[in-house]
N, C-alpha and C positions, 0 to 999 in steps of 0.2 A: 734393241730389246731382244732378249733370248727367250725362246719358247721351248719348254720341255714337254716332250710328248711321250707318254707312257702307254704302251699297248699291253693289255693283259689278255692272254689267250685262255679262255675257259674251256676245259675239257672234262670228260667223264672217265672214271675208273670203274670197271665192272669186276667184281670179285665173285668167283664161283668155287664150290666145294662139293665133295661127295655127299649124297643124301644118306641119312641114317636109315639103315635097313631093318631096325628092330621094330619100327612102327610106333614107338613111344614118344618121339620128338614131336612137339607141337609147333615149334617155331625156332628161329635163330635170332641172335643179337649180333650185330656187326659193330665192333668198336674200332674207331680210327682216330688218329691224332695228326695234327698238322700245326706246326708253329707253336707247340706246347699246349694246345687246347685239345681236349678229348671230346669226341662226338659219339653218339650211339644211334644206330638205326635198327629196325626190326624187319623181318621178312618171314613168310611161311614157306618159301622156296629155297633152293640152294644157289640163289643168285641175288646180288645186291649191287646197285650202282651208286657210287658217290658222285654227286653231280657238281658241276661248276668248280672243278679243281683247277688250280693255276699251273700253267706250263712251267716246268723246271723245278717245281716244289716236290718234296717227297712226303709220302703219307704212310704211316705205320698202321697195319690192319690186322685184327684177329677176330675170330668168330667163336661164339658159344652156342650151345643148343639149349633149348628150354623145354620142360615138360611139367606135368602136374606136381612133381616133387621139387622143382627149382631149376637152377641153371648149372650147366656142366662147367668143367674147367675150360680154360681158353685153348684155342688151337695154337699152332705155331704162328709166331708173329712174322708177317711179311712186310717188306717195304716196297711200295709202288711209287714210281716216279713218272710223271708225265714228261714227254720229250719237249 
């Protein structure tokens, strides 16, 4: 009998960016994709952690700022890969 053992290493990816210095930003949305699915997280700071990512997989990430008038355009898209 053959036994197949799969081990998934779950890691975190932390994304940081420069804070808006105008004072009108109320928060940020962090968009990330993995395996064709898109996810959205929110934060009031310039730091966001994508939890339980899988080793060896790549994640495309971009950030927008939000204020009382709506949402900004998206930042440059980065690709993060866990080792």
